[in-house]
C-alpha positions in Angstrom: 21.4 -11.6 19.2 20.9 -7.9 20.3 19.5 -5.9 16.9 19.5 -2.7 19.0 22.8 -0.5 19.0 23.1 2.2 21.6 24.5 5.0 18.9 22.4 7.2 16.7 22.8 6.6 12.5 22.8 9.9 10.9 19.9 10.3 8.1 20.8 13.5 6.1 18.0 15.3 4.0 20.0 14.9 1.1 19.8 10.7 1.8 16.1 10.9 2.6 15.4 13.5 -0.6 17.2 11.1 -2.6 14.9 7.9 -1.4 11.9 9.9 -2.0 13.1 11.1 -5.7 14.5 7.7 -6.5 10.8 6.4 -5.3 8.7 8.5 -7.4 11.1 7.5 -10.4 10.2 3.8 -9.5 6.9 4.7 -9.9 7.2 6.4 -13.1 8.8 3.5 -14.1 5.9 0.6 -13.2 4.0 2.9 -15.3 6.0 3.1 -18.1 7.6 -0.5 -18.2 5.2 -2.7 -16.8 6.7 -5.8 -17.5 10.3 -4.9 -16.8 9.9 -2.6 -13.4 6.9 -4.5 -12.0 8.8 -5.3 -8.7 9.4 -1.3 -8.2 5.3 -1.2 -7.5 6.6 -2.7 -3.8 9.7 -0.4 -3.0 8.4 2.7 -4.8 5.9 3.7 -2.1 8.0 2.8 0.8 10.7 5.0 -0.8 8.2 7.8 -0.9 6.2 7.3 2.6 9.5 6.9 4.8 10.9 9.9 4.3 7.7 12.2 4.5 7.2 10.1 7.6 10.0 10.6 8.9 10.2 14.7 8.5 6.8 15.0 10.3 8.0 12.8 13.1 5.4 10.1 12.9 6.3 6.7 13.8 8.0 5.2 11.2 10.9 2.4 10.3 13.7 5.3 9.2 13.1 6.8 12.5 14.0 3.6 14.5 16.7 3.1 12.3 17.9 6.2 13.0 17.9 5.5 16.8 19.4 2.3 16.5 16.5 0.0 16.6 16.2 -2.5 14.1 14.2 -5.2 15.8 11.5 -3.6 14.0 12.7 -3.5 11.0 13.5 -7.4 11.5 10.2 -8.0 12.8 8.1 -6.5 10.1 10.3 -8.0 7.5 10.4 -11.7 8.6 6.4 -11.3 9.6 5.5 -10.2 6.1 7.7 -13.4 4.4 6.2 -15.7 7.0 2.4 -14.5 6.0 3.3 -14.8 2.6 4.2 -18.1 2.7 0.8 -19.3 4.2 -1.0 -17.0 1.7 0.6 -19.0 -1.2 0.0 -22.0 0.7 -3.8 -21.3 1.0 -3.9 -19.8 -2.5 -2.4 -23.3 -4.1 -5.4 -25.4 -2.3 -8.2 -22.7 -3.0 -10.8 -22.8 -5.9 -10.8 -20.4 -7.3 -7.0 -19.3 -7.0 -4.5 -16.8 -8.1 -1.7 -17.9 -10.9 1.2 -16.0 -11.4 2.6 -15.1 -14.7 5.8 -13.1 -14.2 7.9 -11.9 -16.9 11.4 -13.3 -16.6 11.1 -14.6 -12.8 8.5 -16.8 -13.4 10.2 -20.2 -12.5 11.0 -22.3 -9.3 7.9 -22.0 -8.0 6.7 -22.2 -4.3 3.1 -23.2 -4.5 1.8 -20.8 -7.1 4.6 -18.0 -6.2 7.8 -18.0 -8.3 10.7 -18.4 -5.6 12.0 -14.7 -6.1 8.5 -13.5 -5.8 8.5 -14.0 -2.0 11.3 -11.3 -1.9 8.3 -8.7 -2.2 6.8 -9.4 0.7 9.4 -7.9 3.4 8.7 -5.0 1.1 
């Protein structure tokens, strides 16, 4: 399976601005409503920092996606998910250990982490 495309994807300045503003809004939402907006703690920094890095020409995921190279994105998200699985495995058998009390999604645990919590690792 080839994850790279030969064509460029356009990322308009307006879209990148919307990403950044959304990240700021998500960041404030976490501060104002921590029990409801806690998942945004993983997403907000990405939405803020990726457009800044892109505009400054710093290597970033958005620049790779614009060039049609999806392999770095897939590699990062897959590796962090695998790392998170093992991290939670080691946490489960350690003493002391981290126990998650997550509002609304604290069910179907894999080790100590609720299954939906693993969705935060790719971010």
